[in-house]
ZALUM-881867 format. One record per residue (C-alpha): residue number from 1; residue in three letters; chain; x, y, z. Coordinates in steps of 0.2 Angstrom, whole numbers, plus 2048, in hexadecimal, padded with zeros to 3 digits. Each point is the difference from the previous one (the first is absolute). Example, Ala and Ser with C-alpha at 12.3 -4.5 7.8 and 13.67 -1.06 7.14 Angstrom:
! residues 2
num	residuo	cadena	xx	yy	zz
1	ALA	A	83E	7EA	827
2	SER	A	806	811	7FD
***
This chain:
! residues 397
num	residuo	cadena	xx	yy	zz
1	MET	A	823	9FF	76C
2	PHE	A	7F5	80F	7FC
3	ARG	A	7F2	7F4	7FB
4	PHE	A	802	7F7	811
5	ILE	A	7FF	810	80A
6	LYS	A	7F1	806	7F5
7	LYS	A	7F7	7EF	804
8	ILE	A	803	801	812
9	PHE	A	7FB	813	801
10	GLY	A	7F0	7FA	7F6
11	LYS	A	7FC	7F3	80D
12	PHE	A	803	80C	80E
13	LYS	A	7F4	80D	7F9
14	LYS	A	7F3	7F2	7FE
15	ALA	A	802	7FB	812
16	LEU	A	7FF	812	806
17	SER	A	7F0	802	7F6
18	LEU	A	7F9	7F0	807
19	LEU	A	803	806	812
20	PHE	A	7F9	811	7FC
21	ASN	A	7F0	7FA	7F9
22	VAL	A	7FD	7F2	80D
23	PHE	A	804	80C	80F
24	PHE	A	7F4	80D	7FB
25	ASN	A	7F2	7F4	7FA
26	ARG	A	801	7F7	811
27	LEU	A	801	811	809
28	PHE	A	7F0	806	7F7
29	LEU	A	7F7	7EF	804
30	MET	A	7FD	808	811
31	TRP	A	7F5	80C	7F9
32	PRO	A	7ED	7FB	7FE
33	LEU	A	7FA	7FA	7EF
34	LYS	A	7F7	80E	7F7
35	GLU	A	7F0	7F7	7FA
36	ASN	A	7FB	80C	7F3
37	ARG	A	811	805	7F9
38	VAL	A	804	7F9	7EE
39	LEU	A	812	801	7FA
40	PHE	A	803	800	7ED
41	ILE	A	812	7FC	7FC
42	SER	A	80A	7FE	7F0
43	ASP	A	813	800	7FC
44	VAL	A	7FD	802	7ED
45	ARG	A	7F5	80F	7FE
46	GLY	A	802	812	805
47	ASP	A	7ED	803	803
48	ILE	A	7F1	7F5	801
49	GLY	A	7FD	800	7ED
50	GLU	A	7F1	7F7	7F9
51	GLY	A	803	7EE	805
52	ASN	A	7F7	7F5	80D
53	LEU	A	807	80A	80F
54	ALA	A	7F7	810	7F8
55	TYR	A	7F0	7F7	7FD
56	ILE	A	7FF	7FA	812
57	TYR	A	806	811	807
58	ASN	A	7F2	809	7F7
59	TYR	A	7F3	7F3	805
60	LEU	A	803	800	813
61	PRO	A	7F3	808	80B
62	SER	A	804	810	809
63	LYS	A	801	7F6	811
64	TYR	A	812	7FA	7FA
65	GLU	A	810	80A	803
66	LYS	A	80A	7FE	7F0
67	VAL	A	813	801	801
68	THR	A	80C	7FE	7F1
69	SER	A	813	7FC	7FE
70	PHE	A	806	800	7EE
71	LYS	A	811	801	7F7
72	ALA	A	802	800	7EE
73	ASP	A	80E	7F2	7FF
74	ARG	A	807	7F3	80C
75	ARG	A	811	807	7FE
76	ILE	A	7FB	811	808
77	LYS	A	804	800	812
78	ARG	A	7F4	807	80D
79	SER	A	806	80D	80C
80	ILE	A	802	7F9	812
81	LEU	A	7F1	80A	806
82	SER	A	7F6	7FA	7F1
83	LYS	A	805	7EE	804
84	ILE	A	7FC	801	812
85	LYS	A	7EF	808	7FC
86	LEU	A	7FD	7F1	7F4
87	ILE	A	804	7F3	80D
88	TYR	A	7F5	809	80C
89	ASN	A	7F1	7FF	7F4
90	LEU	A	804	7EE	7FB
91	SER	A	800	7FC	813
92	VAL	A	7F0	809	805
93	SER	A	7F5	800	7F1
94	LYS	A	7F2	7F3	800
95	TYR	A	801	7FE	7ED
96	VAL	A	80F	801	7F5
97	LEU	A	7FD	7FF	7EE
98	LEU	A	80E	7FD	7F2
99	ASP	A	800	7FE	7ED
100	ASP	A	811	7F9	7FF
101	PHE	A	80D	7FA	80C
102	CYS	A	807	80C	80D
103	ALA	A	810	7FB	809
104	THR	A	7FC	808	810
105	THR	A	7F2	7F3	803
106	SER	A	80D	7F3	801
107	TYR	A	805	806	812
108	MET	A	7EE	804	807
109	LYS	A	7F7	7F5	80C
110	VAL	A	7EE	7FE	7FA
111	ARG	A	7F5	803	80F
112	LYS	A	7F1	7F6	805
113	GLY	A	7F1	808	7F7
114	GLN	A	80B	809	7F4
115	GLU	A	7FE	7FE	7ED
116	LEU	A	80F	801	7F4
117	VAL	A	7F8	7FF	7EF
118	GLN	A	808	7FD	7EF
119	LEU	A	7F5	808	7F2
120	TRP	A	80E	7FD	7F3
121	HIS	A	802	80B	7F1
122	GLY	A	7FC	7F5	7F1
123	PRO	A	7F1	7F4	7FE
124	GLY	A	802	7EE	7FA
125	ALA	A	80F	7F4	803
126	TYR	A	80E	801	7F3
127	LYS	A	812	801	805
128	LYS	A	805	7F6	80F
129	PHE	A	804	80B	80F
130	GLY	A	804	7FF	813
131	HIS	A	802	7EE	807
132	SER	A	7FA	7F9	7EF
133	ARG	A	810	805	7F8
134	GLY	A	80A	7F9	80F
135	LEU	A	7F8	7EF	7FE
136	GLU	A	806	7FF	7EE
137	GLY	A	80F	80B	7FF
138	GLY	A	80B	7F9	80E
139	ASP	A	80B	809	80C
140	MET	A	804	80F	7F5
141	GLU	A	7EE	804	7FF
142	ASN	A	7FC	7FD	812
143	LYS	A	80C	80E	804
144	THR	A	7F4	80D	7F8
145	ILE	A	7F0	7FA	809
146	HIS	A	7F8	80D	80B
147	PRO	A	7FE	7F9	811
148	GLY	A	7F1	80B	804
149	TYR	A	7F5	7F6	7F4
150	LYS	A	7FC	7F3	80D
151	ARG	A	7F9	80D	80C
152	TYR	A	7F1	805	7F5
153	THR	A	7F0	7FC	809
154	LYS	A	7F6	803	7F0
155	ALA	A	802	801	7ED
156	ILE	A	7F5	802	7F1
157	VAL	A	800	7F9	7EE
158	SER	A	7F6	803	7F0
159	SER	A	7FA	7EE	7FE
160	GLU	A	7FB	7F1	80B
161	SER	A	80B	7F5	7F5
162	ILE	A	811	809	804
163	ARG	A	7FE	801	813
164	SER	A	80D	7F2	802
165	CYS	A	80D	80A	7F6
166	TYR	A	7FF	80E	80C
167	ALA	A	800	7F5	80F
168	GLU	A	80F	7F8	7FA
169	ALA	A	809	810	7FC
170	PHE	A	7FD	808	811
171	SER	A	802	7EF	809
172	ILE	A	7EF	802	809
173	SER	A	7F1	7F5	802
174	ILE	A	7F4	800	7F1
175	ASP	A	7F2	805	80C
176	LYS	A	808	811	802
177	VAL	A	7FF	803	7ED
178	LYS	A	7EF	806	7F9
179	ALA	A	7FA	803	7EF
180	SER	A	7F8	811	802
181	GLY	A	806	806	7F0
182	PHE	A	80C	80F	7FE
183	PRO	A	7F8	811	805
184	ARG	A	809	80A	7F2
185	THR	A	7F8	7F5	7F3
186	ASP	A	7EF	808	804
187	MET	A	804	80E	7F5
188	PHE	A	7FE	7F5	7F1
189	PHE	A	7EE	7FE	804
190	ASP	A	7FD	812	802
191	SER	A	7FF	809	7EF
192	LYS	A	7FF	811	808
193	VAL	A	810	7FE	809
194	MET	A	809	7F9	7F0
195	ASP	A	7F9	80E	7F5
196	GLU	A	807	80D	80D
197	LYS	A	811	7F7	800
198	ILE	A	801	800	7ED
199	ALA	A	7FC	812	7FF
200	LYS	A	80E	804	80D
201	THR	A	80C	7F5	7F7
202	TYR	A	7FD	809	7EF
203	GLU	A	801	811	809
204	LYS	A	811	7FB	807
205	TYR	A	806	7F7	7F0
206	PRO	A	7F6	808	7F1
207	PHE	A	80B	7F7	7F3
208	LEU	A	7F7	7F0	805
209	LYS	A	7F0	806	7F8
210	ASP	A	806	802	7EF
211	LYS	A	805	7EE	7FC
212	LYS	A	7FD	7EE	806
213	VAL	A	80B	7FB	80F
214	ILE	A	80B	7F1	802
215	LEU	A	805	7FE	812
216	PHE	A	810	7F6	803
217	ALA	A	801	7FB	813
218	PRO	A	80B	7F1	803
219	THR	A	807	7FA	811
220	TYR	A	812	801	804
221	ARG	A	80D	7F2	7FE
222	GLY	A	80C	7FB	80E
223	THR	A	7FD	7F7	810
224	THR	A	800	80F	80B
225	VAL	A	7F8	811	800
226	LYS	A	812	808	802
227	GLY	A	806	7F7	7F1
228	ALA	A	7F1	803	7F5
229	TYR	A	804	802	7ED
230	TYR	A	7F8	7FD	7EF
231	ASP	A	807	7FA	7EF
232	PHE	A	7FC	810	7F7
233	ASP	A	809	7F9	7F0
234	VAL	A	7F3	7F3	7FD
235	LEU	A	7F5	80F	7FA
236	ASP	A	802	806	7EE
237	LEU	A	7FC	812	804
238	ASP	A	803	806	7EE
239	LYS	A	7F5	7F2	7F8
240	ILE	A	7F2	803	80C
241	TYR	A	801	812	7FD
242	GLN	A	800	7FF	7ED
243	THR	A	7F1	7F4	800
244	TYR	A	7F5	80A	80C
245	LYS	A	805	812	802
246	ASP	A	7F1	806	7F6
247	GLU	A	7F3	7F6	809
248	TYR	A	806	7FF	812
249	VAL	A	80A	807	80E
250	PHE	A	80A	7F4	80A
251	ILE	A	801	802	813
252	PHE	A	80D	7F8	80B
253	LYS	A	7FB	7FC	812
254	TRP	A	80F	7F8	808
255	HIS	A	7FE	7F6	811
256	PRO	A	804	80C	80F
257	ALA	A	80F	7F6	805
258	LEU	A	807	801	7EE
259	TYR	A	7FC	812	7FE
260	ASN	A	808	804	811
261	ASN	A	810	7F8	7F9
262	ILE	A	7FF	80A	7F0
263	ILE	A	7FE	811	808
264	ASN	A	80E	7FC	80C
265	GLY	A	80C	7FB	7F2
266	LYS	A	801	7EE	805
267	VAL	A	7F8	7FB	7F0
268	GLU	A	801	809	7EF
269	GLY	A	7EF	801	7F8
270	PRO	A	7FC	801	7EE
271	ASN	A	804	810	7F6
272	LEU	A	7EF	807	7FA
273	ASP	A	806	811	7FA
274	GLU	A	800	7FC	7ED
275	TYR	A	7EE	7FA	801
276	GLU	A	7F8	810	806
277	GLY	A	7ED	7FF	7FF
278	PHE	A	7FF	7EE	801
279	TYR	A	809	7F8	80F
280	TYR	A	7FC	807	811
281	ASP	A	806	7FA	811
282	LEU	A	7F3	803	80D
283	SER	A	807	7F5	80D
284	SER	A	7FF	80E	80D
285	GLU	A	7EE	7FD	801
286	ARG	A	7FE	7F7	811
287	ASP	A	7EF	7F7	7FC
288	VAL	A	7FF	7F8	7EF
289	ASN	A	7ED	7FF	7FF
290	ASP	A	7FD	811	7F9
291	LEU	A	80C	7FC	7F2
292	LEU	A	7F6	7EF	7FD
293	LEU	A	7F0	80A	7FE
294	VAL	A	807	80A	7F1
295	SER	A	80A	7F2	7F8
296	ASP	A	7F9	7F5	7F1
297	ILE	A	80D	7F2	801
298	LEU	A	80A	7FA	80E
299	ILE	A	811	7F7	7FE
300	THR	A	807	7F8	80F
301	ASP	A	807	7EF	806
302	TYR	A	800	7F9	812
303	SER	A	7FA	810	808
304	SER	A	7F0	800	80B
305	ILE	A	7F9	80E	7F5
306	ILE	A	7F8	7F2	7F6
307	PHE	A	7F3	7FF	80E
308	ASP	A	7FB	812	7FF
309	TRP	A	7FF	800	7ED
310	ALA	A	7F4	7F1	800
311	PHE	A	7F2	80C	806
312	LEU	A	802	80B	7F0
313	ASN	A	7FC	7F3	7F2
314	LYS	A	80E	807	7F5
315	PRO	A	80E	7F6	7F7
316	ILE	A	80F	7FB	80A
317	ILE	A	811	7F9	7F9
318	TYR	A	80D	7F6	80A
319	PHE	A	811	805	7FB
320	ALA	A	808	7F0	808
321	TYR	A	811	7FE	7F8
322	ASP	A	807	7F7	80F
323	SER	A	7F1	7F6	807
324	ASP	A	80A	7F0	803
325	ILE	A	80E	809	809
326	TYR	A	7F4	80C	80A
327	SER	A	7F5	7F2	805
328	GLY	A	80F	7F6	807
329	ASP	A	809	810	807
330	ARG	A	7F2	809	809
331	GLY	A	7F2	7F3	800
332	LEU	A	7ED	801	7FC
333	TYR	A	7F2	7F9	80A
334	PHE	A	7F8	7F8	7F1
335	PRO	A	806	7FB	7EF
336	PHE	A	803	80F	7F5
337	LYS	A	7F2	7FA	7F4
338	GLU	A	7F3	802	80E
339	TYR	A	804	813	800
340	VAL	A	7FE	803	7EE
341	TYR	A	7F1	808	7F9
342	GLY	A	808	808	7F1
343	ALA	A	80E	7FE	7F3
344	VAL	A	811	7FB	805
345	ALA	A	80F	808	7F7
346	THR	A	812	7FB	802
347	ASP	A	809	80D	7F5
348	SER	A	7FC	811	7F9
349	ASN	A	7FA	7F9	7EF
350	GLU	A	7F3	7F5	809
351	LEU	A	7FC	80F	80B
352	ILE	A	7FC	80B	7F1
353	GLU	A	7F5	7F3	7F8
354	ALA	A	7F6	7FD	811
355	ILE	A	7FD	813	801
356	LYS	A	7F9	800	7EE
357	LYS	A	7F4	7F1	804
358	LYS	A	7F9	807	811
359	ASN	A	7F7	7EF	804
360	LEU	A	7F6	800	810
361	TYR	A	800	7ED	804
362	LYS	A	7EF	802	809
363	SER	A	7FF	7EE	806
364	LYS	A	811	800	808
365	ARG	A	7FD	811	808
366	LYS	A	7F0	7FA	808
367	LYS	A	809	7F0	807
368	PHE	A	80E	80B	806
369	PHE	A	7F4	80C	809
370	ASN	A	7F6	7F2	808
371	LYS	A	810	7F8	807
372	PHE	A	809	810	807
373	LEU	A	7F3	80E	802
374	GLU	A	7EF	7F9	804
375	ALA	A	7FF	808	811
376	CYS	A	802	811	7F8
377	ASP	A	7EE	806	7FD
378	GLY	A	800	812	803
379	ASN	A	7FC	7FE	813
380	SER	A	812	7FB	805
381	THR	A	803	80F	80B
382	LYS	A	7F0	7FD	80A
383	LYS	A	804	7ED	802
384	THR	A	812	803	805
385	TYR	A	7FB	80D	80D
386	GLU	A	7F3	7F4	807
387	TYR	A	80D	7F2	801
388	ILE	A	80E	80B	808
389	PHE	A	7F5	80A	80C
390	GLU	A	7F1	7F6	803
391	GLY	A	806	7EE	7FE
392	LYS	A	7F4	7FB	7F2
393	ASP	A	805	7F3	7F4
394	PRO	A	7FD	806	7EF
395	LYS	A	7FD	7EE	7F9
396	ARG	A	7F1	7FE	80C
397	LYS	A	7F6	80F	7F9
***
């Protein structure tokens, strides 16, 4: 009986939220469109950070009025006044830029001449998301698909060959998806910027300067963000520690969804207390690129971090102990072998051996880069700006 009441109450709250959002959106549509206003919005970051949004924000000429609306986690509720302000800006801003899905866009009516642009947060096309998951996953997956995707007027990708993946995921026509490259990847072509970031990271974490750095940054397991978890027991922490404690430090950077569940007590993370000076959990770092720059080896799996790492020409290891299960459960856009430009380990013993070898797999790396990142050339911010604000097709340059 309690579950039934809770379910009915949940549906009532959703209906009320729908009416609230639709009412104020339609009300604010009576206001004129502000031609120079640009709204930057995210439901997964507390500030603008160092991603695609930040790069466009900093690149914009002074003639544009810049407005932001951020919250660190989707589960955080905006106040009523804050939500009304957001709906107002969604309704009257000529340009609305996102780097992930934002639930409030599901209720908005995109006006004639208005641009709702998805910059996304990770380059490449790896794990299936959006409508791509619904096509393969059946009714259960369809319930998680964000209805705001279809409203996007433009989207960007990091390579010409993956435009169709994003068009499918957002359920928009492929002509709305352009390979301008990802603005935040411009940093990998600017040695001064990278040196400054490295210096700041060492200043913040001086222990990273003393030894080589292994960065462990896998994605989460589970079919939803709320249910994110990881099989921590697959890692033999003691054996890795005994093998590499003198040469390396080992950083954990959990996926934000998993990390939120750990700090909220929904998932119990690994106990690192007995390995002082070797294992460090730096998951609180919102943007991972600063950690990439000071790391010598990356260990990951099905995370889109593989695309950023490809710029750095350093060894990568795929700790894919569950590749068959994961590919079928979550789904990948291409066969797993097409994403591999490093060693693959399925248990801790293989992982330890792969760390020792540190192979670069140069030919696989080059093939990977050409397939997924060829539009990222150090000029992605400029190309993205010109596409969104001037209507230039980056391919025709």
